[in-house]
N, C-alpha and C positions, 0 to 999 in steps of 0.2 A: 504493500500500500504506500510506503514511503516513496518508492520510485514513481508510482502513479501520480502522487501529489506533486513531487518536485519537477518531474519532466513535463507534466501538464501545465503547471503554473509557469515554468520557464518559457515555454512556447507561447502561452497566452499573454504573458507580460510583454514579451518582445512584440507580438502582434498588436496588442492594445496601444503600446507606446507609439509604434509606427503609424497606425491608423489615425490616432489623435493628432499627432504632429503633422501628418500629411493631409489631414481633413479628407480621408479616403472613404467614400461611401458609395455603394453600388446604386442606390436610389438616385443620387445626384448624377452619376454617370449615365444612367438610362434616361432619366427625365430631361436632362439638359440638352440631349440630342434633339428632342422634340420641341421643348419649350423655348430654348435659346439658340438652337442650331449650333451648339458648342460640342464638339466631339473630343476635346482634349482629354477629359477624365475617362471617357469611354475607351480611348486608345490606351490610357494607362492601365485599364483592366485587361486589355489585350496583352500588354507587356507582362503583367503578372501571370496570365495564362501561359504565354510562350515560355517564360523563364521556368515556371514549374513543370511544364510538359517536358522540356529538355532535361531538367534535373531528375525528374521521377523516372523517366524511361532509361536514363543513363544509370541510375542506381539499380533499377530492375535488371538491366543488362549485366551489371557487375555482380548480381546476386545479393545485393545488400538489402533489398526489400522485395516484397511480393505485391503483385497487383491482382486483386481478386475481381472476378467478373461483376459487372454492375447490371442488375436486372433492368430491362427496358420496359417499364410499365407505361406505355405510351398515353393511355387515357389519363392516368393520374398525373403524368408529366405535363400534359397540355392544360388540363383543368386546374390542377394545383398550382402550376406556374402562373397562370393568369390571375388566379385569386391572390397569390402571394404578391404579384406586381401591384395590384390595387391596394393591398394592405400596407406595403412599404411607403406609399405616398401618404396615406392617412396617418401612419405611425410616425412619419417624419424621419425615417431612417430604415435601412435594411437590417438584416439580422446582426451583423457585426457593428453596423453603424449605431444601432440601438444599444448594444452592449458597451461600446466605447463612450457613448454620450452619457450613459449611466455614471461612468467615472468622472465626467465633467460636472456632475451635479444637476443635470436636467431632470426635474421631477416628471415631466411629460414622458421622457424616455423610460423612467422607472415604471410608469403606468403601462406604456406600450410593451415593455419587457414582460411584465406580469401577464398581459394578454397573450403575448407570443408563447410563453411557457405553457400557459393554460391551454391555448388552442392546439399546440403541438401534442401535449399530453392527452387531451381528449381525443384527438384524431388517431394517435398511435396506441393508446392503452385504454381509453374510456368509451363513452357512449357512442362516438362516431367510428369506432373500430370496424363495425360491420360495413359502413360506407367505404372506409378505406379498403377493406377486403374486396368489395365489389368493383371499385374503380381501378384497382391495381391488379385485378385478376388477369386481364389481357396483357400478354407479354410478347415483345418482338422476338424474332428468332435469334438475333445476334446482340451481344452486349456492346460491341465496339464498332465504330464506323469503318475502321480499316478492315475488320473482318468481312463486312458486307462488300467492300470494294475489292477485297483480295489483294491488298497491298501492305507493305510494312508500315507501322505507325510512324516511322521516321520520315516517310514521304509527306504525310499530313503535317507533321511537326515542322519540317523544313519549309513547306509552302506557307504555313501560318506565320512562321517566324519572319519570312521575307515580306509578307504583307504588312506585318506589324512594324518591321524596320522601315518600310516605305512610309507608313502613316506617321511614325515618330519623326522621321526626317522632314516630312512635309510640314508638320506642326512647328518643329524647331526653326526651319527656314522662315516660316511665317512670323514667328515671334521675333526673330532677328536679334535676340540678346537676352540677358538674364532678366528674370522677373523682378520688377522694381519693388522695393520695400522701404521701411522706415530706417533712419540712421541707427547703426548698431549701438547698443548700450552695454553689451557684454562682449567678452573676448574668448577666443579659443573654442574648446569643446562645448563650453556653456552656451556660447553664441550659436554654434552649429546645431546643438540638440534642442534648445529651448527658445531661440529667438529668430533665427533665420527661417525664412519661408521655404518650405520644401517643394520642389518641383513635382508635379504629379507623376512624371515618368520615373523619377528617382524613387518615389514611394512605391510605384508599381513594381520596380525591380526588387525592392526590399520585401514587399509582400510575397512576391514569387519565391524569393530565397527562404523566407520563413515557412512558406507552404511546403517547400522541399524538405526542410529540417523536420517538419512535423511528422513525416513518414517514418523515419527511423526512431524518433522519440516515441511515437505512438506504438510502433511494432515492438519496441523494447518492453512494453507492458502487456503485450498480447493482443492489441487492437490493430487489425490489419486495415488501416485507412489513414488518410491524412487529416487535414483540417475538417471540422464539422461543427455546426452550431445548433441545428434544430434538435436532433436526438439528445445531445448533451443538455440542452436547455429543458427539454421535457423530462429527462432523467433527474435533473436537479430538483424540479418541482415534485417529481415522484418520490424522491428521497425525503424531502421536507414533509410530505404528507404521510408516507408509510414508514419512514425510518429504515428502509431496506438498503443495507450497505452495498449490495450488489449493483445498485444504480450509480454508485460513485466510481466511474471509470476515468480514464485519461481525459476524455472529452469534457467532463464536468469541470475539471480543474483548469482545462484550457479556457473555457468561457469565463470562469471566475478570474483567471489571470488577465483576460482582455480588459475587464473592468478595472483591475488593479493597475495594469500598465498604463491605461488611459488616465487614471487618477494621478499617477506619478508624473506623467507628461503634462497634464493640465496644471498641477500644482507648480511644477518647475517653470512653466511658461507664464504663470499668473493668469491662466484662463479658467481656473476652477472657481465656480460660485454656484450656490443653490438658486435655481430659477423655477418658479411655480407658474404653470400655464393657467390661462382662464379656464373656467369650468367646461365651457363648450369644447375648447381645444383638448382638454384632458379626456373627455368622452370620445372624441374622434380618435385620439391616440390609442385608447383602450380598444375600440372597435378595430382599428388598423392592426394592432398587435394580435388580436384574435384571428383576423383574416390571414395575417402572416403565418401564424402557427398552423391554421387549418391548411393553407396552401402548401407550405413547405413540407408538412407532414405527408400530405397527399402526393406531392411531386417527388418525394424522396430526397429532398435537399432544398436549401435556400440559395441565396446569391453566392454563398461560399461553397456549399456542398455541390450544387449544380453549376452555378455561374463561374466558379473558379476551379474546383477540384475535378468534377466529372467532365468538364470541357477539356481540361488539360490531359485527362486520360483518353479523350476521344471516345467517350461512351455516348451512345444514342440518347440515354437519359438526360445527360447534360446538354447536348446540342439540340434537343427538342424542348426541354423545360426552359432553357434560358431565353429563346425568342418569345416563348409564351409569357415569361416574366416581363420582358421588355414591352410587349403589347399591353399587358395589364397595367404597367406603369404609365404608358402613354394614355390609355383609356382613362385612368383616374386623374392624370395630370390635366387632361382636357377639361374635366368638370371642376377640378380644384384650382386651376391656374389660368388656362387659356380662355375658357368661356367667361369667367369673371373679368378678365382683362379686356376682352372684346366688348362686354356689356358696359364697361367703364369708359370705353372710347379710346383705350390705349392703342398705340400703333401696332400693326401686325409684326410678327417676328421678322419677316423679310425687310419691312420698312425700318425697323429698329437696327437691324444689322447694317443696312445701307447708310444709316445715320451715324454708325460707329458706336452704337449702344452696346 
């Protein structure tokens, strides 16, 4: 148990620190493409996928880790992914985004997190388990995309890495220089860790490296998988309700470590403070959290489990659930952001971009 606690917390603290300092959240990455026409953070998630994919398959080729088949429950992936996408907009953050904002002192994220844990537990272990069983009964014949295509996974990895490199180069050429920031008040490592603004692509690389590290750390405790948020969150609530120690695996301490790492980063940068949302916002956060839990439980993963890990493995589950999540995010963003802006007479996205907004 000591190794489970230490290795889980270690990986979680690293991830939470990087996510907080890099302001890295999948809901922003997905939503900004539609609402703002900004693809930079989305490309950063591609960087994280590419880095992890290269690292994981290299470790597997060396025999350092095992990659287990990922069942392709296509109905659950589509329906659950779409529901999850709606939920993250209402909750104000994706699965990891909610966990790291808990460490910043956002009470709305605490409320969304409770809904997320509850929704996932009800879907996996509670009253909605029969629904889960029915919607995940239909399975595709292959676990991985490269199996269906009859090619080596390295063919897909190389193609994706090249596309990602092109997108990164395009954005960097468009930026034309470093991201502007306030004058430095700190020096050395203190400045780099807690004051300097982190570029999304640098954060994406760090997230990908931590995702690679998660595999051997997790397997050292008997858990054959990398990063995961939904099942560990449900298991944490399950332990709190039942006291069953079997629920406390590496993943539970991973998610607790994310909150701790984010807290350390927020305190060090002076960004931590308790913030209480209005009652209406708190209710929306709770409903969003529940939808996140329902959707991620049904889809077999959240924006990390599917949007980062399963995509890097080139599993069908990840590559079907992730577009469904993006569509759900855009659907909710239309009603939460785009439609109110149009009703208020705000300029269209295209007009705003032409004006340099």
